[in-house]
PDB file of N, CA, C, O and CB in Angstrom:
ATOM      1  N   MET A   1       0.857  -1.176   0.000  1.00  0.00           N
ATOM      2  CA  MET A   1       0.000   0.000   0.000  1.00  0.00           C
ATOM      3  C   MET A   1       0.893   1.225   0.000  1.00  0.00           C
ATOM      4  O   MET A   1       1.772   1.363   0.851  1.00  0.00           O
ATOM      5  CB  MET A   1      -0.970   0.006   1.224  1.00  0.00           C
ATOM      6  N   ALA A   2       0.670   2.103  -0.943  1.00  0.00           N
ATOM      7  CA  ALA A   2       1.499   3.303  -1.050  1.00  0.00           C
ATOM      8  C   ALA A   2       0.807   4.469  -0.361  1.00  0.00           C
ATOM      9  O   ALA A   2      -0.113   5.075  -0.909  1.00  0.00           O
ATOM     10  CB  ALA A   2       1.790   3.644  -2.530  1.00  0.00           C
ATOM     11  N   LEU A   3       1.253   4.765   0.819  1.00  0.00           N
ATOM     12  CA  LEU A   3       0.678   5.891   1.551  1.00  0.00           C
ATOM     13  C   LEU A   3       1.559   7.120   1.484  1.00  0.00           C
ATOM     14  O   LEU A   3       1.175   8.189   1.958  1.00  0.00           O
ATOM     15  CB  LEU A   3       0.443   5.512   2.995  1.00  0.00           C
ATOM     16  N   GLN A   4       2.731   6.980   0.901  1.00  0.00           N
ATOM     17  CA  GLN A   4       3.702   8.065   0.931  1.00  0.00           C
ATOM     18  C   GLN A   4       3.091   9.377   0.460  1.00  0.00           C
ATOM     19  O   GLN A   4       2.576   9.475  -0.653  1.00  0.00           O
ATOM     20  CB  GLN A   4       4.904   7.717   0.073  1.00  0.00           C
ATOM     21  N   SER A   5       3.157  10.362   1.310  1.00  0.00           N
ATOM     22  CA  SER A   5       2.633  11.704   1.064  1.00  0.00           C
ATOM     23  C   SER A   5       1.150  11.711   0.719  1.00  0.00           C
ATOM     24  O   SER A   5       0.612  12.744   0.322  1.00  0.00           O
ATOM     25  CB  SER A   5       3.406  12.356  -0.046  1.00  0.00           C
ATOM     26  N   GLY A   6       0.498  10.591   0.862  1.00  0.00           N
ATOM     27  CA  GLY A   6      -0.934  10.544   0.622  1.00  0.00           C
ATOM     28  C   GLY A   6      -1.331  10.643  -0.835  1.00  0.00           C
ATOM     29  O   GLY A   6      -2.497  10.903  -1.133  1.00  0.00           O
ATOM     30  N   ARG A   7      -0.414  10.446  -1.737  1.00  0.00           N
ATOM     31  CA  ARG A   7      -0.727  10.567  -3.168  1.00  0.00           C
ATOM     32  C   ARG A   7      -1.627   9.422  -3.608  1.00  0.00           C
ATOM     33  O   ARG A   7      -1.280   8.250  -3.462  1.00  0.00           O
ATOM     34  CB  ARG A   7       0.566  10.585  -4.015  1.00  0.00           C
ATOM     35  N   GLY A   8      -2.782   9.777  -4.145  1.00  0.00           N
ATOM     36  CA  GLY A   8      -3.692   8.777  -4.671  1.00  0.00           C
ATOM     37  C   GLY A   8      -4.509   8.052  -3.620  1.00  0.00           C
ATOM     38  O   GLY A   8      -5.241   7.116  -3.943  1.00  0.00           O
ATOM     39  N   VAL A   9      -4.398   8.466  -2.372  1.00  0.00           N
ATOM     40  CA  VAL A   9      -5.125   7.817  -1.292  1.00  0.00           C
ATOM     41  C   VAL A   9      -5.966   8.878  -0.582  1.00  0.00           C
ATOM     42  O   VAL A   9      -5.452   9.937  -0.220  1.00  0.00           O
ATOM     43  CB  VAL A   9      -4.146   7.103  -0.294  1.00  0.00           C
ATOM     44  N   PRO A  10      -7.253   8.601  -0.382  1.00  0.00           N
ATOM     45  CA  PRO A  10      -8.081   9.595   0.325  1.00  0.00           C
ATOM     46  C   PRO A  10      -7.543   9.863   1.729  1.00  0.00           C
ATOM     47  O   PRO A  10      -7.086   8.942   2.406  1.00  0.00           O
ATOM     48  CB  PRO A  10      -9.547   9.115   0.409  1.00  0.00           C
ATOM     49  N   PHE A  11      -7.594  11.096   2.156  1.00  0.00           N
ATOM     50  CA  PHE A  11      -7.063  11.453   3.471  1.00  0.00           C
ATOM     51  C   PHE A  11      -7.748  10.670   4.582  1.00  0.00           C
ATOM     52  O   PHE A  11      -7.108  10.314   5.572  1.00  0.00           O
ATOM     53  CB  PHE A  11      -7.223  12.947   3.717  1.00  0.00           C
ATOM     54  N   GLU A  12      -9.037  10.397   4.431  1.00  0.00           N
ATOM     55  CA  GLU A  12      -9.759   9.647   5.455  1.00  0.00           C
ATOM     56  C   GLU A  12      -9.143   8.261   5.673  1.00  0.00           C
ATOM     57  O   GLU A  12      -9.099   7.758   6.796  1.00  0.00           O
ATOM     58  CB  GLU A  12     -11.235   9.512   5.066  1.00  0.00           C
ATOM     59  N   PHE A  13      -8.671   7.656   4.586  1.00  0.00           N
ATOM     60  CA  PHE A  13      -8.026   6.353   4.715  1.00  0.00           C
ATOM     61  C   PHE A  13      -6.687   6.486   5.431  1.00  0.00           C
ATOM     62  O   PHE A  13      -6.341   5.661   6.276  1.00  0.00           O
ATOM     63  CB  PHE A  13      -7.831   5.708   3.335  1.00  0.00           C
ATOM     64  N   ILE A  14      -5.943   7.524   5.087  1.00  0.00           N
ATOM     65  CA  ILE A  14      -4.666   7.779   5.763  1.00  0.00           C
ATOM     66  C   ILE A  14      -4.906   7.987   7.249  1.00  0.00           C
ATOM     67  O   ILE A  14      -4.202   7.432   8.093  1.00  0.00           O
ATOM     68  CB  ILE A  14      -3.950   9.011   5.152  1.00  0.00           C
ATOM     69  N   GLU A  15      -5.904   8.793   7.550  1.00  0.00           N
ATOM     70  CA  GLU A  15      -6.258   9.071   8.942  1.00  0.00           C
ATOM     71  C   GLU A  15      -6.606   7.769   9.666  1.00  0.00           C
ATOM     72  O   GLU A  15      -6.150   7.531  10.785  1.00  0.00           O
ATOM     73  CB  GLU A  15      -7.443  10.065   9.016  1.00  0.00           C
ATOM     74  N   TYR A  16      -7.409   6.938   9.024  1.00  0.00           N
ATOM     75  CA  TYR A  16      -7.796   5.647   9.596  1.00  0.00           C
ATOM     76  C   TYR A  16      -6.563   4.786   9.881  1.00  0.00           C
ATOM     77  O   TYR A  16      -6.436   4.232  10.973  1.00  0.00           O
ATOM     78  CB  TYR A  16      -8.755   4.903   8.645  1.00  0.00           C
ATOM     79  N   LYS A  17      -5.656   4.670   8.908  1.00  0.00           N
ATOM     80  CA  LYS A  17      -4.471   3.824   9.070  1.00  0.00           C
ATOM     81  C   LYS A  17      -3.560   4.348  10.173  1.00  0.00           C
ATOM     82  O   LYS A  17      -3.008   3.564  10.945  1.00  0.00           O
ATOM     83  CB  LYS A  17      -3.696   3.736   7.755  1.00  0.00           C
ATOM     84  N   LEU A  18      -3.398   5.667  10.255  1.00  0.00           N
ATOM     85  CA  LEU A  18      -2.561   6.227  11.312  1.00  0.00           C
ATOM     86  C   LEU A  18      -3.192   5.999  12.681  1.00  0.00           C
ATOM     87  O   LEU A  18      -2.495   5.661  13.638  1.00  0.00           O
ATOM     88  CB  LEU A  18      -2.332   7.725  11.078  1.00  0.00           C
ATOM     89  N   CYS A  19      -4.487   6.180  12.778  1.00  0.00           N
ATOM     90  CA  CYS A  19      -5.180   5.938  14.051  1.00  0.00           C
ATOM     91  C   CYS A  19      -5.063   4.471  14.453  1.00  0.00           C
ATOM     92  O   CYS A  19      -4.868   4.151  15.625  1.00  0.00           O
ATOM     93  CB  CYS A  19      -6.668   6.344  13.949  1.00  0.00           C
ATOM     94  N   GLU A  20      -5.183   3.590  13.471  1.00  0.00           N
ATOM     95  CA  GLU A  20      -5.050   2.161  13.731  1.00  0.00           C
ATOM     96  C   GLU A  20      -3.632   1.834  14.207  1.00  0.00           C
ATOM     97  O   GLU A  20      -3.449   1.104  15.181  1.00  0.00           O
ATOM     98  CB  GLU A  20      -5.394   1.346  12.465  1.00  0.00           C
ATOM     99  N   LYS A  21      -2.650   2.374  13.524  1.00  0.00           N
ATOM    100  CA  LYS A  21      -1.243   2.102  13.836  1.00  0.00           C
ATOM    101  C   LYS A  21      -0.859   2.603  15.224  1.00  0.00           C
ATOM    102  O   LYS A  21      -0.158   1.917  15.968  1.00  0.00           O
ATOM    103  CB  LYS A  21      -0.341   2.743  12.792  1.00  0.00           C
ATOM    104  N   PHE A  22      -1.321   3.804  15.565  1.00  0.00           N
ATOM    105  CA  PHE A  22      -0.901   4.431  16.815  1.00  0.00           C
ATOM    106  C   PHE A  22      -1.963   4.376  17.914  1.00  0.00           C
ATOM    107  O   PHE A  22      -1.802   4.995  18.966  1.00  0.00           O
ATOM    108  CB  PHE A  22      -0.530   5.859  16.556  1.00  0.00           C
ATOM    109  N   SER A  23      -3.034   3.643  17.674  1.00  0.00           N
ATOM    110  CA  SER A  23      -4.114   3.511  18.659  1.00  0.00           C
ATOM    111  C   SER A  23      -4.542   4.878  19.193  1.00  0.00           C
ATOM    112  O   SER A  23      -4.539   5.125  20.399  1.00  0.00           O
ATOM    113  CB  SER A  23      -3.670   2.605  19.823  1.00  0.00           C
ATOM    114  N   CYS A  24      -4.904   5.741  18.276  1.00  0.00           N
ATOM    115  CA  CYS A  24      -5.328   7.087  18.664  1.00  0.00           C
ATOM    116  C   CYS A  24      -6.632   7.442  17.962  1.00  0.00           C
ATOM    117  O   CYS A  24      -7.117   6.709  17.100  1.00  0.00           O
ATOM    118  CB  CYS A  24      -4.233   8.127  18.329  1.00  0.00           C
ATOM    119  N   LEU A  25      -7.175   8.561  18.348  1.00  0.00           N
ATOM    120  CA  LEU A  25      -8.398   9.078  17.732  1.00  0.00           C
ATOM    121  C   LEU A  25      -8.038  10.104  16.660  1.00  0.00           C
ATOM    122  O   LEU A  25      -6.965  10.705  16.717  1.00  0.00           O
ATOM    123  CB  LEU A  25      -9.333   9.709  18.801  1.00  0.00           C
ATOM    124  N   PRO A  26      -8.915  10.309  15.691  1.00  0.00           N
ATOM    125  CA  PRO A  26      -8.655  11.336  14.682  1.00  0.00           C
ATOM    126  C   PRO A  26      -8.371  12.707  15.305  1.00  0.00           C
ATOM    127  O   PRO A  26      -7.566  13.477  14.781  1.00  0.00           O
ATOM    128  CB  PRO A  26      -9.840  11.440  13.734  1.00  0.00           C
ATOM    129  N   SER A  27      -9.028  13.004  16.413  1.00  0.00           N
ATOM    130  CA  SER A  27      -8.782  14.295  17.068  1.00  0.00           C
ATOM    131  C   SER A  27      -7.339  14.411  17.556  1.00  0.00           C
ATOM    132  O   SER A  27      -6.806  15.517  17.646  1.00  0.00           O
ATOM    133  CB  SER A  27      -9.744  14.484  18.246  1.00  0.00           C
ATOM    134  N   ASP A  28      -6.703  13.278  17.871  1.00  0.00           N
ATOM    135  CA  ASP A  28      -5.295  13.307  18.275  1.00  0.00           C
ATOM    136  C   ASP A  28      -4.393  13.715  17.121  1.00  0.00           C
ATOM    137  O   ASP A  28      -3.370  14.368  17.325  1.00  0.00           O
ATOM    138  CB  ASP A  28      -4.867  11.944  18.808  1.00  0.00           C
ATOM    139  N   LEU A  29      -4.772  13.332  15.917  1.00  0.00           N
ATOM    140  CA  LEU A  29      -3.970  13.683  14.741  1.00  0.00           C
ATOM    141  C   LEU A  29      -4.058  15.170  14.410  1.00  0.00           C
ATOM    142  O   LEU A  29      -3.140  15.741  13.821  1.00  0.00           O
ATOM    143  CB  LEU A  29      -4.418  12.864  13.540  1.00  0.00           C
ATOM    144  N   GLU A  30      -5.161  15.781  14.791  1.00  0.00           N
ATOM    145  CA  GLU A  30      -5.350  17.202  14.482  1.00  0.00           C
ATOM    146  C   GLU A  30      -4.278  18.074  15.125  1.00  0.00           C
ATOM    147  O   GLU A  30      -4.004  19.178  14.654  1.00  0.00           O
ATOM    148  CB  GLU A  30      -6.725  17.661  14.942  1.00  0.00           C
ATOM    149  N   ASN A  31      -3.676  17.579  16.196  1.00  0.00           N
ATOM    150  CA  ASN A  31      -2.639  18.346  16.885  1.00  0.00           C
ATOM    151  C   ASN A  31      -1.258  18.162  16.269  1.00  0.00           C
ATOM    152  O   ASN A  31      -0.287  18.768  16.721  1.00  0.00           O
ATOM    153  CB  ASN A  31      -2.596  17.954  18.336  1.00  0.00           C
ATOM    154  N   GLN A  32      -1.173  17.330  15.242  1.00  0.00           N
ATOM    155  CA  GLN A  32       0.116  17.064  14.591  1.00  0.00           C
ATOM    156  C   GLN A  32       0.254  17.904  13.328  1.00  0.00           C
ATOM    157  O   GLN A  32      -0.725  18.175  12.633  1.00  0.00           O
ATOM    158  CB  GLN A  32       0.259  15.562  14.253  1.00  0.00           C
ATOM    159  N   SER A  33       1.477  18.306  13.047  1.00  0.00           N
ATOM    160  CA  SER A  33       1.728  19.050  11.808  1.00  0.00           C
ATOM    161  C   SER A  33       1.683  18.089  10.628  1.00  0.00           C
ATOM    162  O   SER A  33       1.914  16.890  10.787  1.00  0.00           O
ATOM    163  CB  SER A  33       3.101  19.787  11.862  1.00  0.00           C
ATOM    164  N   TRP A  34       1.386  18.618   9.447  1.00  0.00           N
ATOM    165  CA  TRP A  34       1.373  17.782   8.243  1.00  0.00           C
ATOM    166  C   TRP A  34       2.761  17.213   7.993  1.00  0.00           C
ATOM    167  O   TRP A  34       2.886  16.095   7.492  1.00  0.00           O
ATOM    168  CB  TRP A  34       0.892  18.589   7.013  1.00  0.00           C
ATOM    169  N   GLU A  35       3.798  17.956   8.330  1.00  0.00           N
ATOM    170  CA  GLU A  35       5.171  17.474   8.147  1.00  0.00           C
ATOM    171  C   GLU A  35       5.404  16.196   8.965  1.00  0.00           C
ATOM    172  O   GLU A  35       6.005  15.238   8.479  1.00  0.00           O
ATOM    173  CB  GLU A  35       6.191  18.571   8.558  1.00  0.00           C
ATOM    174  N   LYS A  36       4.924  16.197  10.196  1.00  0.00           N
ATOM    175  CA  LYS A  36       5.083  15.014  11.048  1.00  0.00           C
ATOM    176  C   LYS A  36       4.267  13.846  10.498  1.00  0.00           C
ATOM    177  O   LYS A  36       4.733  12.707  10.511  1.00  0.00           O
ATOM    178  CB  LYS A  36       4.654  15.327  12.501  1.00  0.00           C
ATOM    179  N   ILE A  37       3.074  14.115  10.022  1.00  0.00           N
ATOM    180  CA  ILE A  37       2.236  13.063   9.439  1.00  0.00           C
ATOM    181  C   ILE A  37       2.912  12.483   8.204  1.00  0.00           C
ATOM    182  O   ILE A  37       2.920  11.266   8.015  1.00  0.00           O
ATOM    183  CB  ILE A  37       0.834  13.612   9.078  1.00  0.00           C
ATOM    184  N   GLU A  38       3.477  13.342   7.364  1.00  0.00           N
ATOM    185  CA  GLU A  38       4.190  12.842   6.180  1.00  0.00           C
ATOM    186  C   GLU A  38       5.375  11.972   6.584  1.00  0.00           C
ATOM    187  O   GLU A  38       5.647  10.955   5.946  1.00  0.00           O
ATOM    188  CB  GLU A  38       4.673  14.013   5.306  1.00  0.00           C
ATOM    189  N   ASN A  39       6.080  12.370   7.641  1.00  0.00           N
ATOM    190  CA  ASN A  39       7.187  11.543   8.130  1.00  0.00           C
ATOM    191  C   ASN A  39       6.687  10.170   8.547  1.00  0.00           C
ATOM    192  O   ASN A  39       7.302   9.158   8.214  1.00  0.00           O
ATOM    193  CB  ASN A  39       7.896  12.228   9.307  1.00  0.00           C
ATOM    194  N   PHE A  40       5.574  10.126   9.276  1.00  0.00           N
ATOM    195  CA  PHE A  40       5.007   8.839   9.672  1.00  0.00           C
ATOM    196  C   PHE A  40       4.654   7.997   8.445  1.00  0.00           C
ATOM    197  O   PHE A  40       4.909   6.793   8.418  1.00  0.00           O
ATOM    198  CB  PHE A  40       3.761   9.051  10.547  1.00  0.00           C
ATOM    199  N   LEU A  41       4.072   8.632   7.437  1.00  0.00           N
ATOM    200  CA  LEU A  41       3.703   7.907   6.220  1.00  0.00           C
ATOM    201  C   LEU A  41       4.933   7.333   5.535  1.00  0.00           C
ATOM    202  O   LEU A  41       4.907   6.203   5.047  1.00  0.00           O
ATOM    203  CB  LEU A  41       2.945   8.825   5.256  1.00  0.00           C
ATOM    204  N   GLN A  42       6.007   8.107   5.499  1.00  0.00           N
ATOM    205  CA  GLN A  42       7.243   7.609   4.901  1.00  0.00           C
ATOM    206  C   GLN A  42       7.798   6.435   5.693  1.00  0.00           C
ATOM    207  O   GLN A  42       8.281   5.464   5.111  1.00  0.00           O
ATOM    208  CB  GLN A  42       8.283   8.724   4.819  1.00  0.00           C
ATOM    209  N   PHE A  43       7.731   6.520   7.019  1.00  0.00           N
ATOM    210  CA  PHE A  43       8.207   5.413   7.846  1.00  0.00           C
ATOM    211  C   PHE A  43       7.371   4.158   7.612  1.00  0.00           C
ATOM    212  O   PHE A  43       7.911   3.054   7.540  1.00  0.00           O
ATOM    213  CB  PHE A  43       8.173   5.801   9.329  1.00  0.00           C
ATOM    214  N   ILE A  44       6.074   4.323   7.496  1.00  0.00           N
ATOM    215  CA  ILE A  44       5.190   3.191   7.223  1.00  0.00           C
ATOM    216  C   ILE A  44       5.531   2.579   5.867  1.00  0.00           C
ATOM    217  O   ILE A  44       5.562   1.356   5.732  1.00  0.00           O
ATOM    218  CB  ILE A  44       3.706   3.631   7.261  1.00  0.00           C
ATOM    219  N   ASP A  45       5.789   3.418   4.860  1.00  0.00           N
ATOM    220  CA  ASP A  45       6.176   2.906   3.542  1.00  0.00           C
ATOM    221  C   ASP A  45       7.484   2.135   3.613  1.00  0.00           C
ATOM    222  O   ASP A  45       7.612   1.072   3.005  1.00  0.00           O
ATOM    223  CB  ASP A  45       6.303   4.054   2.539  1.00  0.00           C
ATOM    224  N   ILE A  46       8.449   2.658   4.346  1.00  0.00           N
ATOM    225  CA  ILE A  46       9.738   1.970   4.491  1.00  0.00           C
ATOM    226  C   ILE A  46       9.526   0.617   5.172  1.00  0.00           C
ATOM    227  O   ILE A  46      10.088  -0.395   4.753  1.00  0.00           O
ATOM    228  CB  ILE A  46      10.745   2.840   5.307  1.00  0.00           C
ATOM    229  N   GLU A  47       8.718   0.614   6.214  1.00  0.00           N
ATOM    230  CA  GLU A  47       8.411  -0.630   6.923  1.00  0.00           C
ATOM    231  C   GLU A  47       7.745  -1.641   5.990  1.00  0.00           C
ATOM    232  O   GLU A  47       8.097  -2.821   6.001  1.00  0.00           O
ATOM    233  CB  GLU A  47       7.503  -0.347   8.133  1.00  0.00           C
ATOM    234  N   ASN A  48       6.783  -1.184   5.183  1.00  0.00           N
ATOM    235  CA  ASN A  48       6.098  -2.068   4.229  1.00  0.00           C
ATOM    236  C   ASN A  48       7.054  -2.618   3.189  1.00  0.00           C
ATOM    237  O   ASN A  48       6.978  -3.798   2.848  1.00  0.00           O
ATOM    238  CB  ASN A  48       4.962  -1.324   3.536  1.00  0.00           C
ATOM    239  N   GLN A  49       7.954  -1.789   2.679  1.00  0.00           N
ATOM    240  CA  GLN A  49       8.932  -2.246   1.698  1.00  0.00           C
ATOM    241  C   GLN A  49       9.836  -3.321   2.294  1.00  0.00           C
ATOM    242  O   GLN A  49      10.125  -4.328   1.648  1.00  0.00           O
ATOM    243  CB  GLN A  49       9.773  -1.068   1.192  1.00  0.00           C
ATOM    244  N   TYR A  50      10.274  -3.100   3.520  1.00  0.00           N
ATOM    245  CA  TYR A  50      11.122  -4.072   4.192  1.00  0.00           C
ATOM    246  C   TYR A  50      10.393  -5.400   4.376  1.00  0.00           C
ATOM    247  O   TYR A  50      10.954  -6.466   4.120  1.00  0.00           O
ATOM    248  CB  TYR A  50      11.583  -3.530   5.542  1.00  0.00           C
ATOM    249  N   GLN A  51       9.133  -5.327   4.826  1.00  0.00           N
ATOM    250  CA  GLN A  51       8.349  -6.546   5.021  1.00  0.00           C
ATOM    251  C   GLN A  51       8.162  -7.306   3.711  1.00  0.00           C
ATOM    252  O   GLN A  51       8.265  -8.533   3.681  1.00  0.00           O
ATOM    253  CB  GLN A  51       6.988  -6.208   5.625  1.00  0.00           C
ATOM    254  N   LYS A  52       7.887  -6.578   2.630  1.00  0.00           N
ATOM    255  CA  LYS A  52       7.727  -7.237   1.324  1.00  0.00           C
ATOM    256  C   LYS A  52       9.019  -7.914   0.896  1.00  0.00           C
ATOM    257  O   LYS A  52       8.994  -9.032   0.381  1.00  0.00           O
ATOM    258  CB  LYS A  52       7.288  -6.221   0.254  1.00  0.00           C
ATOM    259  N   ARG A  53      10.152  -7.242   1.107  1.00  0.00           N
ATOM    260  CA  ARG A  53      11.446  -7.804   0.730  1.00  0.00           C
ATOM    261  C   ARG A  53      11.708  -9.082   1.534  1.00  0.00           C
ATOM    262  O   ARG A  53      12.183 -10.074   0.981  1.00  0.00           O
ATOM    263  CB  ARG A  53      12.583  -6.768   0.958  1.00  0.00           C
ATOM    264  N   GLU A  54      11.405  -9.064   2.825  1.00  0.00           N
ATOM    265  CA  GLU A  54      11.610 -10.240   3.660  1.00  0.00           C
ATOM    266  C   GLU A  54      10.677 -11.381   3.244  1.00  0.00           C
ATOM    267  O   GLU A  54      11.078 -12.545   3.246  1.00  0.00           O
ATOM    268  CB  GLU A  54      11.391  -9.887   5.135  1.00  0.00           C
ATOM    269  N   GLU A  55       9.438 -11.047   2.890  1.00  0.00           N
ATOM    270  CA  GLU A  55       8.489 -12.071   2.424  1.00  0.00           C
ATOM    271  C   GLU A  55       8.989 -12.716   1.138  1.00  0.00           C
ATOM    272  O   GLU A  55       8.886 -13.932   0.974  1.00  0.00           O
ATOM    273  CB  GLU A  55       7.087 -11.456   2.198  1.00  0.00           C
ATOM    274  N   ARG A  56       9.536 -11.905   0.216  1.00  0.00           N
ATOM    275  CA  ARG A  56      10.071 -12.456  -1.034  1.00  0.00           C
ATOM    276  C   ARG A  56      11.243 -13.384  -0.756  1.00  0.00           C
ATOM    277  O   ARG A  56      11.375 -14.427  -1.398  1.00  0.00           O
ATOM    278  CB  ARG A  56      10.507 -11.328  -1.981  1.00  0.00           C
ATOM    279  N   LYS A  57      12.095 -13.015   0.193  1.00  0.00           N
ATOM    280  CA  LYS A  57      13.224 -13.883   0.547  1.00  0.00           C
ATOM    281  C   LYS A  57      12.720 -15.238   1.044  1.00  0.00           C
ATOM    282  O   LYS A  57      13.235 -16.287   0.655  1.00  0.00           O
ATOM    283  CB  LYS A  57      14.110 -13.213   1.626  1.00  0.00           C
ATOM    284  N   LEU A  58      11.706 -15.197   1.909  1.00  0.00           N
ATOM    285  CA  LEU A  58      11.157 -16.450   2.430  1.00  0.00           C
ATOM    286  C   LEU A  58      10.516 -17.275   1.326  1.00  0.00           C
ATOM    287  O   LEU A  58      10.666 -18.497   1.303  1.00  0.00           O
ATOM    288  CB  LEU A  58      10.135 -16.168   3.526  1.00  0.00           C
ATOM    289  N   GLU A  59       9.804 -16.626   0.411  1.00  0.00           N
ATOM    290  CA  GLU A  59       9.191 -17.335  -0.714  1.00  0.00           C
ATOM    291  C   GLU A  59      10.256 -17.982  -1.588  1.00  0.00           C
ATOM    292  O   GLU A  59      10.097 -19.125  -2.017  1.00  0.00           O
ATOM    293  CB  GLU A  59       8.330 -16.379  -1.551  1.00  0.00           C
ATOM    294  N   ASN A  60      11.334 -17.264  -1.852  1.00  0.00           N
ATOM    295  CA  ASN A  60      12.410 -17.814  -2.674  1.00  0.00           C
ATOM    296  C   ASN A  60      13.068 -19.010  -1.998  1.00  0.00           C
ATOM    297  O   ASN A  60      13.398 -19.992  -2.663  1.00  0.00           O
ATOM    298  CB  ASN A  60      13.456 -16.740  -2.967  1.00  0.00           C
ATOM    299  N   LYS A  61      13.262 -18.938  -0.686  1.00  0.00           N
ATOM    300  CA  LYS A  61      13.837 -20.068   0.044  1.00  0.00           C
ATOM    301  C   LYS A  61      12.910 -21.281  -0.047  1.00  0.00           C
ATOM    302  O   LYS A  61      13.360 -22.410  -0.242  1.00  0.00           O
ATOM    303  CB  LYS A  61      14.089 -19.690   1.524  1.00  0.00           C
ATOM    304  N   ALA A  62      11.618 -21.025   0.099  1.00  0.00           N
ATOM    305  CA  ALA A  62      10.636 -22.122   0.037  1.00  0.00           C
ATOM    306  C   ALA A  62      10.619 -22.747  -1.353  1.00  0.00           C
ATOM    307  O   ALA A  62      10.507 -23.967  -1.472  1.00  0.00           O
ATOM    308  CB  ALA A  62       9.221 -21.612   0.406  1.00  0.00           C
ATOM    309  N   LYS A  63      10.727 -21.948  -2.396  1.00  0.00           N
ATOM    310  CA  LYS A  63      10.741 -22.471  -3.765  1.00  0.00           C
ATOM    311  C   LYS A  63      11.974 -23.340  -4.001  1.00  0.00           C
ATOM    312  O   LYS A  63      11.894 -24.359  -4.687  1.00  0.00           O
ATOM    313  CB  LYS A  63      10.704 -21.317  -4.783  1.00  0.00           C
ATOM    314  N   LYS A  64      13.101 -22.946  -3.442  1.00  0.00           N
ATOM    315  CA  LYS A  64      14.336 -23.715  -3.623  1.00  0.00           C
ATOM    316  C   LYS A  64      14.249 -25.080  -2.949  1.00  0.00           C
ATOM    317  O   LYS A  64      14.916 -26.025  -3.370  1.00  0.00           O
ATOM    318  CB  LYS A  64      15.530 -22.939  -3.070  1.00  0.00           C
ATOM    319  N   ARG A  65      13.443 -25.184  -1.923  1.00  0.00           N
ATOM    320  CA  ARG A  65      13.299 -26.445  -1.191  1.00  0.00           C
ATOM    321  C   ARG A  65      12.335 -27.405  -1.873  1.00  0.00           C
ATOM    322  O   ARG A  65      12.347 -28.601  -1.579  1.00  0.00           O
ATOM    323  CB  ARG A  65      12.827 -26.173   0.221  1.00  0.00           C
ATOM    324  N   LEU A  66      11.503 -26.905  -2.779  1.00  0.00           N
ATOM    325  CA  LEU A  66      10.544 -27.769  -3.455  1.00  0.00           C
ATOM    326  C   LEU A  66      11.263 -28.709  -4.425  1.00  0.00           C
ATOM    327  O   LEU A  66      12.173 -28.297  -5.144  1.00  0.00           O
ATOM    328  CB  LEU A  66       9.493 -26.926  -4.201  1.00  0.00           C
ATOM    329  N   PRO A  67      10.847 -29.958  -4.434  1.00  0.00           N
ATOM    330  CA  PRO A  67      11.472 -30.888  -5.386  1.00  0.00           C
ATOM    331  C   PRO A  67      11.010 -30.608  -6.821  1.00  0.00           C
ATOM    332  O   PRO A  67       9.883 -30.171  -7.051  1.00  0.00           O
ATOM    333  CB  PRO A  67      11.142 -32.347  -5.003  1.00  0.00           C
ATOM    334  N   GLY A  68      11.875 -30.860  -7.742  1.00  0.00           N
ATOM    335  CA  GLY A  68      11.476 -30.822  -9.124  1.00  0.00           C
ATOM    336  C   GLY A  68      11.819 -29.658  -9.864  1.00  0.00           C
ATOM    337  O   GLY A  68      11.505 -29.566 -11.051  1.00  0.00           O
TER     338      GLY A  68
END
């Protein structure tokens, strides 16, 4: 999921994901600057990229173990 800078994603969805991630209410986000929110989005994107890379490594290892 590409949340970076909110491009192509409705803000309400971004708000939902941030609230879910940080266990907060939308009103809590209102006190944050957009710069800080963008930083969080970038961190989430980096985390997602890392997880995808690790999943691919595991898939490749599993494929190598398959006979045939």
